[in-house]
Backbone bond lengths (Angstrom), bond angles and torsions (degrees), N, CA, C in turn:
res aa  C-N    CA-C-N  psi(-1)  N-CA   C-N-CA  omega(-1)  CA-C   N-CA-C  phi
1 M - - - 1.439 - - 1.618 113.08 -
2 D 1.258 114.15 135.41 1.504 113.79 173.64 1.495 112.76 -66.52
3 H 1.312 117.38 131.37 1.505 118.68 -175.65 1.496 111.36 -65.17
4 S 1.324 120.53 -11.25 1.528 119.23 -175.69 1.582 114.32 -56.64
5 I 1.413 115.18 -28.24 1.480 121.55 -174.16 1.556 106.44 -70.41
6 Y 1.466 113.25 -21.74 1.607 114.47 -176.12 1.479 110.35 -104.07
7 D 1.377 120.87 -16.77 1.390 128.07 -166.95 1.533 110.10 -61.64
8 K 1.375 108.82 119.01 1.471 111.13 176.88 1.541 115.77 -110.10
9 R 1.345 114.81 13.61 1.395 120.35 -173.41 1.598 107.29 -106.69
10 G 1.389 116.75 -41.88 1.399 118.37 172.11 1.565 107.24 77.08
11 Y 1.263 119.98 30.37 1.452 120.79 174.43 1.651 110.19 -73.97
12 P 1.211 119.05 155.96 1.446 122.15 168.82 1.497 110.65 -56.36
13 V 1.452 119.54 140.53 1.337 123.93 -174.28 1.514 108.13 -108.33
14 V 1.355 116.50 129.02 1.479 124.51 174.34 1.470 108.57 -115.80
15 D 1.393 117.28 158.43 1.500 122.24 178.00 1.601 105.96 -78.31
16 V 1.315 109.34 170.84 1.427 119.15 -172.09 1.514 114.26 -63.41
17 R 1.311 121.30 -48.07 1.481 125.44 177.66 1.483 110.27 -59.35
18 E 1.318 118.97 -47.09 1.422 120.24 -176.44 1.579 107.81 -67.35
19 G 1.293 115.95 -50.18 1.426 118.92 -177.48 1.495 116.24 -57.75
20 Y 1.287 120.89 -46.43 1.460 122.27 -177.72 1.600 108.51 -78.34
21 G 1.227 115.30 -24.84 1.436 114.92 173.66 1.599 116.04 -66.54
22 E 1.277 109.06 -27.59 1.557 116.35 177.01 1.639 106.19 -90.89
23 W 1.297 114.83 -37.05 1.575 115.53 -170.05 1.661 102.19 -73.55
24 V 1.210 119.70 -18.29 1.490 116.38 -173.41 1.528 114.96 -53.24
25 R 1.314 117.93 -25.66 1.415 124.10 -177.55 1.539 110.53 -62.13
26 T 1.332 117.29 -40.36 1.438 127.41 -174.88 1.512 118.81 -116.80
27 Y 1.367 110.57 -1.62 1.488 118.34 -168.99 1.596 111.80 -48.46
28 E 1.333 111.98 -55.60 1.526 120.27 -173.33 1.548 110.34 -65.78
29 Q 1.379 117.26 -22.13 1.472 117.00 179.70 1.511 112.38 -87.40
30 T 1.353 119.24 -10.26 1.366 123.41 -175.59 1.442 115.21 -115.26
31 V 1.267 123.29 -26.50 1.494 126.36 173.08 1.566 107.88 -86.24
32 L 1.319 113.61 120.49 1.475 126.67 -173.73 1.517 107.21 -88.59
33 D 1.422 114.54 147.61 1.442 121.88 175.27 1.527 112.35 -64.64
34 E 1.357 117.16 -22.93 1.419 122.14 -177.25 1.575 107.86 -69.65
35 M 1.315 118.21 -15.09 1.417 118.12 176.66 1.533 115.35 -76.60
36 D 1.330 114.12 -36.33 1.539 115.57 -174.84 1.439 107.50 -138.56
37 V 1.340 125.16 -57.75 1.495 121.19 -175.18 1.532 113.30 -50.97
38 R 1.305 117.08 -40.67 1.519 120.19 175.65 1.421 112.38 -53.90
39 L 1.376 122.78 -48.45 1.364 125.13 176.10 1.496 116.31 -66.32
40 L 1.333 115.29 -39.06 1.525 116.70 175.41 1.653 110.43 -60.57
41 A 1.251 114.06 -40.52 1.433 117.54 -176.69 1.484 110.61 -68.57
42 A 1.389 118.54 -26.51 1.537 122.24 179.23 1.445 110.05 -76.77
43 L 1.383 123.72 -18.59 1.489 120.54 -173.80 1.557 107.59 -66.02
44 R 1.414 114.86 143.59 1.466 116.54 179.76 1.531 107.94 -116.17
45 T 1.282 121.84 -5.09 1.528 121.29 -168.35 1.702 101.99 -98.77
46 V 1.270 117.89 -2.51 1.542 120.65 -178.78 1.458 109.34 -112.98
47 D 1.406 111.14 124.90 1.534 115.43 166.93 1.427 108.25 -99.95
48 W 1.305 112.57 103.01 1.353 120.45 -170.20 1.564 114.06 -67.72
49 A 1.298 113.49 -18.65 1.589 117.66 177.97 1.543 113.44 -83.36
50 A 1.278 114.29 -18.42 1.532 123.08 -170.88 1.529 112.38 -67.89
51 P 1.427 118.08 -48.22 1.487 115.16 -168.40 1.540 109.57 -64.18
52 R 1.425 109.20 151.36 1.424 115.36 176.46 1.542 108.15 -91.00
53 L 1.381 115.46 -39.69 1.377 120.32 -170.39 1.507 106.22 -124.55
54 V 1.386 125.95 128.39 1.429 129.62 -179.47 1.456 111.57 -124.60
55 L 1.325 118.50 139.52 1.401 121.39 173.12 1.540 110.25 -117.77
56 D 1.293 115.51 121.23 1.487 125.79 -178.79 1.530 104.74 -98.04
57 L 1.407 115.31 101.22 1.440 123.55 179.86 1.664 109.58 -82.25
58 A 1.265 110.59 131.28 1.504 113.60 -176.36 1.502 111.31 58.75
59 C 1.368 112.41 54.46 1.494 121.78 -164.56 1.482 110.10 -78.80
60 G 1.398 120.08 -18.96 1.451 123.77 166.62 1.518 108.33 61.02
61 T 1.310 118.03 -128.78 1.392 124.55 -174.37 1.703 115.28 -83.68
62 G 1.376 108.37 -1.31 1.418 115.17 -178.79 1.526 118.49 85.84
63 R 1.330 114.61 16.12 1.501 120.59 178.32 1.525 107.18 -54.44
64 I 1.326 117.38 -53.87 1.492 127.03 -175.70 1.463 108.81 -63.71
65 G 1.419 117.45 -49.85 1.433 124.05 177.09 1.595 114.40 -50.76
66 A 1.301 112.28 -44.15 1.532 119.10 -177.55 1.594 105.69 -64.14
67 W 1.393 112.15 -43.06 1.504 116.57 179.12 1.474 113.29 -56.94
68 L 1.342 113.67 -53.39 1.440 126.18 171.41 1.398 113.31 -41.64
69 K 1.356 117.35 -59.45 1.403 126.40 -172.24 1.566 108.40 -59.24
70 R 1.270 120.87 -40.88 1.453 125.46 -177.68 1.528 108.37 -63.84
71 R 1.286 115.00 -23.36 1.704 124.07 -179.81 1.435 106.35 -88.25
72 G 1.263 127.17 0.74 1.412 120.30 -179.58 1.470 122.97 100.37
73 S 1.319 115.89 -3.17 1.482 117.09 -176.72 1.507 111.43 -59.36
74 A 1.374 121.31 126.00 1.388 127.78 -166.12 1.639 112.20 -66.15
75 A 1.240 111.81 -50.50 1.485 117.60 -177.82 1.552 105.10 -146.57
76 I 1.424 114.99 134.70 1.368 126.07 -173.49 1.536 104.69 -129.36
77 D 1.350 110.86 132.42 1.515 121.97 169.69 1.390 107.34 -111.64
78 G 1.371 116.92 149.04 1.488 120.39 174.99 1.543 113.02 -127.74
79 V 1.309 114.32 153.41 1.422 124.75 -177.95 1.486 106.46 -135.13
80 D 1.478 119.16 134.64 1.346 123.18 173.76 1.523 106.80 -159.06
81 I 1.272 114.64 159.83 1.489 119.40 177.54 1.532 115.45 -97.03
82 T 1.323 115.47 -5.76 1.534 119.98 176.05 1.446 111.67 -110.33
83 P 1.324 115.47 112.74 1.396 130.30 178.54 1.549 106.22 -54.20
84 E 1.354 120.02 -51.16 1.436 117.60 -174.12 1.539 112.75 -63.75
85 M 1.388 118.89 -33.10 1.461 115.00 170.66 1.501 114.47 -67.10
86 L 1.363 118.16 -34.51 1.556 122.68 -175.61 1.592 103.09 -63.01
87 E 1.377 114.15 -38.17 1.527 114.12 -173.66 1.524 111.17 -66.83
88 V 1.285 117.23 -30.44 1.516 118.63 175.59 1.550 104.62 -72.73
89 G 1.345 122.88 -46.04 1.408 123.51 -178.67 1.555 112.64 -60.73
90 R 1.352 116.00 -33.45 1.390 117.53 -179.10 1.573 107.86 -74.61
91 G 1.158 123.60 -18.85 1.511 125.37 176.51 1.576 108.71 -75.38
92 K 1.299 120.30 -21.73 1.387 121.49 -175.69 1.613 110.82 -75.22
93 D 1.311 111.80 -23.95 1.538 116.45 179.68 1.443 113.77 62.56
94 V 1.290 119.85 37.49 1.453 127.88 172.41 1.571 116.86 -103.72
95 Y 1.387 114.35 -14.82 1.413 117.52 -170.71 1.490 110.12 -104.01
96 R 1.367 118.18 137.50 1.426 122.07 162.20 1.595 119.65 -59.53
97 A 1.289 109.74 -42.69 1.474 119.30 -179.05 1.482 107.65 -154.51
98 L 1.299 115.15 146.02 1.528 125.54 175.56 1.454 108.85 -124.13
99 H 1.338 118.07 139.70 1.412 122.38 -177.53 1.582 108.56 -136.20
100 V 1.321 116.09 139.90 1.439 126.42 179.17 1.619 99.77 -92.75
101 A 1.339 111.31 102.99 1.489 117.69 178.64 1.493 109.08 -159.76
102 D 1.351 112.21 162.65 1.453 120.30 172.94 1.564 112.59 -76.20
103 V 1.274 116.53 134.53 1.523 118.51 -179.66 1.491 113.34 -56.93
104 A 1.332 120.10 -20.14 1.459 125.50 179.93 1.421 109.35 -91.34
105 R 1.339 126.69 -13.62 1.416 128.65 -176.04 1.618 105.98 -144.71
106 T 1.304 114.50 70.93 1.520 112.53 -174.57 1.428 118.66 -77.13
107 G 1.430 114.56 -17.58 1.410 119.93 -173.70 1.580 118.20 69.74
108 L 1.338 114.03 5.70 1.453 120.13 -172.76 1.630 104.48 -82.57
109 P 1.354 115.89 160.19 1.525 116.24 177.84 1.522 115.95 -65.26
110 A 1.229 118.24 153.60 1.507 125.21 -177.34 1.513 107.16 -71.16
111 E 1.321 110.79 158.10 1.501 117.89 174.84 1.442 119.79 36.74
112 T 1.456 111.87 52.72 1.492 121.30 -173.40 1.649 108.98 -104.90
113 Y 1.273 111.56 -42.33 1.500 114.29 -165.04 1.494 113.41 -97.60
114 D 1.321 119.38 145.94 1.401 124.93 177.35 1.610 108.55 -89.69
115 L 1.377 113.71 -21.93 1.598 113.76 174.96 1.549 103.11 -148.20
116 C 1.397 109.79 140.49 1.491 113.54 170.42 1.592 98.26 -123.02
117 V 1.341 111.42 144.56 1.417 124.68 175.81 1.467 113.11 -125.09
118 Q 1.374 118.25 141.95 1.473 118.33 172.74 1.568 105.83 -146.35
119 S 1.367 112.96 127.17 1.496 118.17 -177.72 1.469 110.46 -124.13
120 L 1.242 111.79 130.04 1.569 121.51 167.95 1.582 109.52 54.02
121 A 1.344 112.10 52.89 1.516 116.44 172.08 1.577 114.38 -141.01
122 D 1.276 114.02 -23.51 1.446 115.40 179.62 1.574 118.27 -50.93
123 E 1.324 112.28 -32.74 1.481 115.26 176.91 1.508 118.66 -65.81
124 H 1.417 116.66 -12.73 1.466 119.35 172.05 1.489 113.44 -97.29
125 L 1.360 116.35 15.36 1.558 117.12 173.20 1.454 107.12 -107.03
126 A 1.397 117.30 133.66 1.482 116.96 178.60 1.466 107.55 -77.59
127 D 1.348 121.33 -22.80 1.511 123.36 179.82 1.477 109.62 -134.54
128 L 1.428 114.51 124.38 1.430 118.03 -175.29 1.659 109.05 -80.88
129 R 1.171 117.61 -17.91 1.532 119.29 -172.87 1.623 111.31 -58.17
130 P 1.332 117.07 -51.28 1.453 115.06 177.65 1.501 118.27 -54.86
131 L 1.423 116.42 -32.85 1.360 120.33 179.52 1.576 112.45 -66.91
132 Y 1.354 113.48 -50.41 1.370 119.36 -178.58 1.653 111.56 -65.50
133 L 1.243 117.94 -33.34 1.494 123.34 177.51 1.519 107.34 -66.81
134 E 1.305 117.18 -45.98 1.505 120.90 -176.78 1.517 109.00 -70.51
135 A 1.250 121.95 -38.15 1.470 124.27 176.64 1.537 109.78 -62.86
136 A 1.434 113.78 -41.47 1.560 117.28 177.36 1.522 109.41 -64.88
137 R 1.272 118.62 -34.88 1.464 125.85 -172.68 1.652 107.85 -66.60
138 V 1.311 113.16 -50.07 1.457 114.80 -177.14 1.617 114.99 -89.09
139 T 1.266 117.89 2.18 1.421 119.96 177.78 1.546 112.62 -100.95
140 R 1.311 116.76 138.42 1.468 122.59 179.32 1.582 108.21 -69.67
141 R 1.352 108.35 154.65 1.461 113.18 -179.25 1.575 106.32 -63.24
142 G 1.303 117.14 134.79 1.365 122.54 -176.31 1.507 114.79 91.65
143 G 1.256 114.52 -10.65 1.473 120.78 179.49 1.464 113.39 -72.82
144 L 1.295 117.48 173.49 1.527 122.24 -176.47 1.600 111.51 -125.78
145 F 1.204 108.81 145.67 1.573 120.67 172.08 1.479 106.00 -118.16
146 V 1.345 115.42 121.03 1.465 125.44 179.53 1.539 106.74 -109.31
147 I 1.321 117.84 115.51 1.460 119.22 178.41 1.522 106.31 -114.70
148 V 1.278 117.34 137.65 1.494 130.35 171.38 1.459 108.27 -119.34
149 G 1.411 118.80 126.09 1.445 119.77 -176.29 1.572 109.43 -143.87
150 F 1.331 108.23 160.55 1.503 118.72 169.91 1.495 111.70 -58.91
151 H 1.233 122.44 118.98 1.454 125.66 -179.66 1.497 112.47 -53.81
152 P 1.322 120.88 127.23 1.461 123.91 175.30 1.562 114.40 -49.06
153 Q 1.212 113.48 -39.35 1.536 122.47 -179.79 1.534 109.99 -56.55
154 F 1.301 114.40 -47.22 1.448 122.38 -171.37 1.613 105.35 -75.14
155 L 1.340 118.85 -36.80 1.469 119.78 170.62 1.456 112.40 -58.75
156 M 1.368 114.16 -49.04 1.391 118.45 179.23 1.678 115.01 -64.90
157 A 1.283 112.52 -17.66 1.548 116.39 174.58 1.585 110.26 -74.76
158 G 1.409 110.09 -6.91 1.442 112.47 170.59 1.551 115.37 105.05
159 V 1.361 112.56 6.06 1.453 116.76 176.39 1.520 113.87 -100.28
160 P 1.316 125.14 109.35 1.313 127.72 177.73 1.625 112.35 -86.10
161 T 1.210 116.24 169.16 1.504 123.20 165.34 1.429 109.05 -64.21
162 H 1.392 114.56 118.40 1.532 117.24 -177.86 1.562 111.86 -150.90
163 F 1.206 111.78 168.05 1.514 115.30 172.85 1.585 106.43 -160.97
164 D 1.333 111.24 174.40 1.403 117.25 -177.10 1.580 106.59 -105.19
165 R 1.376 109.66 112.00 1.543 118.02 -179.71 1.636 111.86 -73.67
166 A 1.345 109.57 -13.69 1.486 120.84 176.01 1.397 101.20 -163.73
167 P 1.496 117.97 158.63 1.435 124.91 177.27 1.584 111.16 -56.66
168 G 1.321 113.43 115.83 1.481 119.22 -179.31 1.439 118.09 80.11
169 E 1.392 107.42 17.02 1.558 115.52 175.99 1.547 112.62 -128.23
170 P 1.322 119.51 73.82 1.414 126.17 178.76 1.488 114.33 -68.56
171 V 1.379 117.66 138.42 1.398 114.01 173.88 1.648 104.36 -132.79
172 T 1.293 118.67 159.93 1.443 128.72 177.40 1.508 110.65 -102.50
173 I 1.285 120.61 128.02 1.509 129.42 167.18 1.471 105.38 -77.53
174 R 1.286 120.92 126.54 1.449 127.12 -177.28 1.585 109.03 -53.44
175 S 1.292 114.28 127.10 1.367 130.44 -171.32 1.477 119.13 -130.07
176 Y 1.339 117.89 147.21 1.368 125.70 176.41 1.477 113.49 -125.27
177 V 1.273 115.89 149.27 1.530 121.05 173.45 1.524 111.13 -96.59
178 H 1.318 115.32 128.49 1.519 121.99 179.12 1.505 107.35 -123.66
179 L 1.299 116.83 114.67 1.395 121.07 172.97 1.619 107.90 -67.69
180 F 1.493 110.82 150.46 1.418 110.41 173.69 1.462 117.59 -53.68
181 S 1.365 119.49 -34.08 1.388 122.39 174.49 1.606 112.24 -56.98
182 D 1.298 119.06 -31.08 1.358 123.53 174.30 1.472 113.81 -65.07
183 H 1.342 114.13 -37.05 1.524 118.17 178.95 1.392 105.21 -69.19
184 V 1.357 120.85 -46.25 1.471 123.12 -165.09 1.522 107.07 -69.64
185 K 1.369 120.98 -35.36 1.413 122.35 177.11 1.433 112.57 -72.45
186 A 1.294 123.46 -35.07 1.325 125.42 178.99 1.511 113.58 -71.25
187 A 1.349 112.99 -39.66 1.435 120.71 178.24 1.520 111.10 -69.17
188 H 1.251 118.82 -47.75 1.417 116.19 179.96 1.547 115.58 -65.19
189 A 1.374 114.80 -33.08 1.453 117.45 171.55 1.542 118.86 -58.36
190 A 1.339 109.67 -27.20 1.467 119.69 178.42 1.455 114.33 -91.36
191 G 1.375 120.56 -3.89 1.450 124.47 175.06 1.600 110.96 97.46
192 W 1.354 121.29 10.89 1.482 121.99 175.34 1.470 111.32 -80.82
193 S 1.366 118.59 151.69 1.418 121.76 163.00 1.516 109.58 -127.42
194 L 1.278 112.46 144.12 1.521 121.68 -173.29 1.508 110.68 -76.70
195 R 1.328 114.01 130.85 1.503 118.44 -177.28 1.647 107.82 -111.77
196 E 1.297 113.99 -34.90 1.484 112.17 -176.12 1.615 106.96 -161.26
197 M 1.372 116.35 158.78 1.447 116.85 -177.87 1.574 102.45 -153.04
198 E 1.296 110.55 139.05 1.508 120.40 172.26 1.434 114.50 -129.69
199 E 1.336 124.85 144.68 1.424 128.11 167.82 1.469 113.47 -120.41
200 G 1.311 113.84 147.84 1.533 118.59 178.14 1.500 111.52 -116.54
201 L 1.327 115.91 136.79 1.505 120.89 -176.94 1.541 108.53 -108.79
202 V 1.360 114.01 154.23 1.468 117.31 171.21 1.525 108.48 -67.62
203 D 1.322 116.44 110.56 1.408 122.46 -168.64 1.644 106.72 -124.28
204 E 1.371 116.78 -168.43 1.280 121.52 177.14 1.645 114.68 -62.74
205 A 1.271 118.47 -28.24 1.417 121.65 178.89 1.582 107.09 -68.72
206 W 1.366 113.61 -44.15 1.450 120.22 174.79 1.556 110.92 -55.52
207 L 1.325 112.06 -56.08 1.479 113.63 -170.25 1.484 118.90 -70.26
208 R 1.437 113.79 -15.69 1.359 116.23 173.84 1.493 110.65 -67.48
209 K 1.401 114.99 -28.62 1.472 123.13 179.05 1.514 113.11 -89.72
210 K 1.270 115.09 -36.68 1.468 126.02 -175.75 1.440 111.61 -125.87
211 P 1.352 123.65 65.60 1.434 126.80 -176.66 1.537 114.25 -62.48
212 R 1.244 118.47 -21.86 1.570 123.55 174.62 1.572 106.38 -70.33
213 W 1.271 123.31 -18.08 1.558 122.79 177.30 1.521 110.93 -82.15
214 E 1.305 122.44 19.02 1.487 120.54 -179.17 1.517 110.77 -59.50
215 A 1.417 118.27 -32.42 1.478 123.19 174.16 1.423 112.03 -55.00
216 Y 1.339 120.89 -23.83 1.489 125.20 -176.21 1.506 111.21 -105.23
217 R 1.200 115.91 10.21 1.659 116.58 174.94 1.491 108.30 -52.23
218 G 1.462 110.40 129.22 1.483 113.43 178.16 1.435 117.52 84.45
219 V 1.332 118.93 -3.43 1.394 120.54 -178.00 1.570 109.32 -91.00
220 P 1.323 119.83 135.06 1.432 116.88 175.12 1.547 115.00 -63.19
221 I 1.343 118.52 133.88 1.403 123.52 -175.59 1.659 117.56 -114.39
222 S 1.339 105.69 -29.57 1.525 109.48 176.08 1.502 111.89 -153.69
223 F 1.344 114.78 171.45 1.443 116.26 -177.22 1.563 108.82 -149.55
224 A 1.355 115.34 157.80 1.391 116.63 177.32 1.567 105.26 -131.02
225 M 1.279 121.58 139.65 1.482 126.62 167.39 1.456 109.99 -126.38
226 V 1.338 110.12 147.94 1.519 119.30 176.45 1.490 101.53 -120.48
227 W 1.445 112.15 121.89 1.456 121.00 170.15 1.520 116.93 -112.23
228 R 1.286 119.20 145.12 1.367 125.12 -179.71 1.578 110.99 -105.86
229 A 1.281 115.22 138.95 1.480 114.91 179.39 1.565 109.06 -95.43
230 D 1.429 108.16 102.36 1.464 117.15 -176.41 1.577 108.61 -98.63
231 G 1.321 120.45 -9.76 1.432 121.24 -174.29 1.417 111.75 -76.29
């Protein structure tokens, strides 16, 4: 579902490549670890040090790649459609290789990776099915796909992915709402089975950093799912 039917802010909407190409200047100062890293650290079915080859889908500036590297991942490749974000990621020196490509059409060889990770990007996809299919194609049998996303309930509360392109000039990056049933149907059709799920709420840790979000206290803001390639 297009997020516009829930949007309560009415900011101008830009496409993904344009939006992240501009946001790159302040992205790491505005996206908080509570959104994704906190959930990744809470997962208990993933041994982050075990995989030999990892694919970071929609890797952006390399926030998650750096987190993975600190946990012992041997070799990490990254894919993103925004060259400006990849340039920042390249500077972190955590990736074996970086590719400008769509997460649904990476062009990477099949059955290559032990672990695929995608964080905070599924809300920009109109259809989840190509993502789950591509992740399944490039993952070895028995491998894992870990996806962290903007919680649909928070999107439905009217808050889209947005940033300030200039002081007092907020814009929205085109977003879509995917129900958890959409994830399950897309994942099952691609041969994945669910191993674990976590959800994050707007809590005290959030409100210490974003006190203006008091109205969202207790509302789910992000989620993490761990899928296993059984097909």
